[in-house]
Every structure is written in structure tokens, then in C-alpha cells.
VODO-982942 format. One record per residue (C-alpha): x, y, z; residue number from 1. Coordinates in pm, 1 decimal. Each point is the difference from the previous one (the first is absolute). Layout:
N
<rec xx="X" yy="Y" zz="Z" k="NUM"/>
...
END
This chain:
107
<rec xx="12282.6" yy="9738.0" zz="10719.0" k="1"/>
<rec xx="-53.4" yy="-196.1" zz="-318.9" k="2"/>
<rec xx="-266.5" yy="-211.2" zz="170.8" k="3"/>
<rec xx="-175.2" yy="305.6" zz="141.9" k="4"/>
<rec xx="-5.0" yy="159.2" zz="-345.4" k="5"/>
<rec xx="-145.7" yy="-322.5" zz="-139.9" k="6"/>
<rec xx="-272.6" yy="-3.2" zz="266.6" k="7"/>
<rec xx="-79.5" yy="371.9" zz="22.0" k="8"/>
<rec xx="136.0" yy="160.9" zz="-314.6" k="9"/>
<rec xx="295.5" yy="232.4" zz="-39.0" k="10"/>
<rec xx="-3.9" yy="319.6" zz="206.7" k="11"/>
<rec xx="99.6" yy="332.8" zz="-150.2" k="12"/>
<rec xx="220.6" yy="73.2" zz="299.2" k="13"/>
<rec xx="132.4" yy="-142.7" zz="325.8" k="14"/>
<rec xx="18.0" yy="216.6" zz="310.0" k="15"/>
<rec xx="286.6" yy="-107.2" zz="224.2" k="16"/>
<rec xx="182.9" yy="106.0" zz="308.1" k="17"/>
<rec xx="376.4" yy="39.7" zz="-15.7" k="18"/>
<rec xx="91.7" yy="-341.3" zz="137.4" k="19"/>
<rec xx="297.0" yy="-177.0" zz="-159.1" k="20"/>
<rec xx="-223.6" yy="-250.8" zz="-177.7" k="21"/>
<rec xx="-173.4" yy="285.6" zz="-183.0" k="22"/>
<rec xx="296.2" yy="216.2" zz="-95.2" k="23"/>
<rec xx="192.1" yy="-283.8" zz="-161.2" k="24"/>
<rec xx="125.7" yy="8.1" zz="-355.5" k="25"/>
<rec xx="-183.2" yy="-328.1" zz="-62.9" k="26"/>
<rec xx="-341.3" yy="155.6" zz="75.3" k="27"/>
<rec xx="85.5" yy="300.9" zz="-214.8" k="28"/>
<rec xx="94.4" yy="-216.0" zz="-299.6" k="29"/>
<rec xx="-302.4" yy="-229.6" zz="45.0" k="30"/>
<rec xx="-248.8" yy="287.0" zz="30.9" k="31"/>
<rec xx="141.9" yy="174.4" zz="-307.2" k="32"/>
<rec xx="-36.2" yy="-321.7" zz="-205.0" k="33"/>
<rec xx="-358.7" yy="-31.4" zz="123.5" k="34"/>
<rec xx="-81.4" yy="364.3" zz="-71.2" k="35"/>
<rec xx="-89.0" yy="56.5" zz="366.6" k="36"/>
<rec xx="92.2" yy="328.6" zz="165.8" k="37"/>
<rec xx="148.1" yy="-25.9" zz="350.7" k="38"/>
<rec xx="-89.0" yy="285.5" zz="237.1" k="39"/>
<rec xx="173.4" yy="36.5" zz="335.3" k="40"/>
<rec xx="-149.9" yy="158.1" zz="308.4" k="41"/>
<rec xx="202.9" yy="268.2" zz="175.8" k="42"/>
<rec xx="252.3" yy="-154.7" zz="239.7" k="43"/>
<rec xx="-129.4" yy="3.9" zz="356.7" k="44"/>
<rec xx="-367.0" yy="44.1" zz="-102.1" k="45"/>
<rec xx="-164.2" yy="-343.7" zz="26.4" k="46"/>
<rec xx="-341.2" yy="171.7" zz="17.7" k="47"/>
<rec xx="37.2" yy="57.5" zz="-375.9" k="48"/>
<rec xx="-36.8" yy="-376.8" zz="-36.6" k="49"/>
<rec xx="-251.5" yy="-43.6" zz="282.1" k="50"/>
<rec xx="-204.0" yy="-291.9" zz="-137.1" k="51"/>
<rec xx="308.2" yy="-213.7" zz="-57.5" k="52"/>
<rec xx="153.5" yy="98.2" zz="333.4" k="53"/>
<rec xx="-323.6" yy="-95.8" zz="179.1" k="54"/>
<rec xx="-16.3" yy="-333.0" zz="-181.8" k="55"/>
<rec xx="365.0" yy="-71.6" zz="80.7" k="56"/>
<rec xx="-67.4" yy="72.6" zz="367.0" k="57"/>
<rec xx="-298.7" yy="-235.0" zz="-4.8" k="58"/>
<rec xx="211.3" yy="-277.7" zz="-152.3" k="59"/>
<rec xx="283.8" yy="56.7" zz="244.0" k="60"/>
<rec xx="-217.1" yy="-7.0" zz="312.7" k="61"/>
<rec xx="-252.6" yy="-259.8" zz="-118.0" k="62"/>
<rec xx="246.4" yy="-274.9" zz="-84.3" k="63"/>
<rec xx="345.0" yy="88.2" zz="-130.5" k="64"/>
<rec xx="154.2" yy="89.7" zz="335.5" k="65"/>
<rec xx="-183.9" yy="-278.7" zz="186.2" k="66"/>
<rec xx="154.8" yy="-299.5" zz="-175.6" k="67"/>
<rec xx="344.3" yy="-125.7" zz="-83.3" k="68"/>
<rec xx="19.5" yy="-132.2" zz="-355.2" k="69"/>
<rec xx="255.8" yy="-245.2" zz="-133.1" k="70"/>
<rec xx="-8.3" yy="101.9" zz="-365.3" k="71"/>
<rec xx="-121.0" yy="264.0" zz="-244.0" k="72"/>
<rec xx="-242.8" yy="-256.2" zz="-142.3" k="73"/>
<rec xx="-154.0" yy="-47.8" zz="343.6" k="74"/>
<rec xx="-48.7" yy="377.1" zz="31.8" k="75"/>
<rec xx="-148.4" yy="18.7" zz="-350.5" k="76"/>
<rec xx="-242.1" yy="-285.2" zz="71.3" k="77"/>
<rec xx="-110.9" yy="155.7" zz="327.4" k="78"/>
<rec xx="-34.8" yy="341.6" zz="-164.0" k="79"/>
<rec xx="-218.1" yy="-146.6" zz="-275.9" k="80"/>
<rec xx="-232.2" yy="-166.4" zz="252.7" k="81"/>
<rec xx="-15.2" yy="311.0" zz="218.1" k="82"/>
<rec xx="-70.6" yy="227.2" zz="-296.9" k="83"/>
<rec xx="-289.8" yy="-221.8" zz="-106.5" k="84"/>
<rec xx="-139.9" yy="18.5" zz="354.8" k="85"/>
<rec xx="61.2" yy="377.5" zz="13.4" k="86"/>
<rec xx="-196.8" yy="61.0" zz="-319.8" k="87"/>
<rec xx="-268.6" yy="-268.8" zz="23.2" k="88"/>
<rec xx="-85.0" yy="-75.2" zz="363.0" k="89"/>
<rec xx="134.3" yy="269.6" zz="233.4" k="90"/>
<rec xx="-267.6" yy="246.2" zz="106.2" k="91"/>
<rec xx="99.2" yy="357.8" zz="-71.5" k="92"/>
<rec xx="-140.0" yy="264.9" zz="234.0" k="93"/>
<rec xx="26.1" yy="267.8" zz="-270.5" k="94"/>
<rec xx="-221.7" yy="-215.5" zz="-225.6" k="95"/>
<rec xx="-274.1" yy="-51.2" zz="256.8" k="96"/>
<rec xx="149.1" yy="-333.3" zz="105.7" k="97"/>
<rec xx="16.0" yy="-141.1" zz="-353.1" k="98"/>
<rec xx="314.0" yy="-154.9" zz="-145.1" k="99"/>
<rec xx="154.0" yy="204.7" zz="-284.0" k="100"/>
<rec xx="-106.7" yy="-252.3" zz="-266.9" k="101"/>
<rec xx="-367.0" yy="39.8" zz="95.6" k="102"/>
<rec xx="31.8" yy="378.3" zz="-6.1" k="103"/>
<rec xx="156.9" yy="-19.8" zz="-344.2" k="104"/>
<rec xx="-276.3" yy="-228.9" zz="-127.4" k="105"/>
<rec xx="-264.8" yy="242.6" zz="128.3" k="106"/>
<rec xx="163.3" yy="297.3" zz="-175.4" k="107"/>
END
């Protein structure tokens, strides 16, 4: 999270589902120190977090469930490479076949 804040700036709030990683005391303490409000979607309503749920599904079916990794570092390295491809090279039908980075540059 610290690295994301460094790259993108600090958000005013985080919208989360009710998974154990998001309801932890550690996240609560960290977000309070950062001055970031944590908002939770209603349990059982993933459509309230549709963009994240769609992205998670894309990650899961594009690569995460297809490979067996030997370490967290290996997953992180693969995720970094895939994310670069996802944003910079992958054609997006919703963007007229342009990768997201080209759509962003045109905006």
C-alpha cells in the first residue's frame, strides 16, 4: 500500500469487501494512521465492488489458476509482468481495441 500511495497518491477512502484481509485490526490501525477511510460493501453483494471483482476474475482466469508457483516472490514477479502487459499491450474491446495506456494518453 505504501508503494501504491507513493506512485498514485493517497486515496481518501478504500472500498473493500468483507474478506479477512480487509477486516483485520492491522488494516484498521494502518488506515487510521494514514487518514484513509475504509468503506465495506454489504456482505453478499459483490456487485457493489464490480470493477474490482471483474479484475480479480480476469487475473484468476488469465494466469493465477493456470500456473503453480513456488514462492510469493515468483507470484509477485509474474503479476508485475502481467499487469504491465494488461495495461500497455493487451487490446481492450471496450476501448476500441486500444490498450488502456493508449486510451489514457488520448484522454
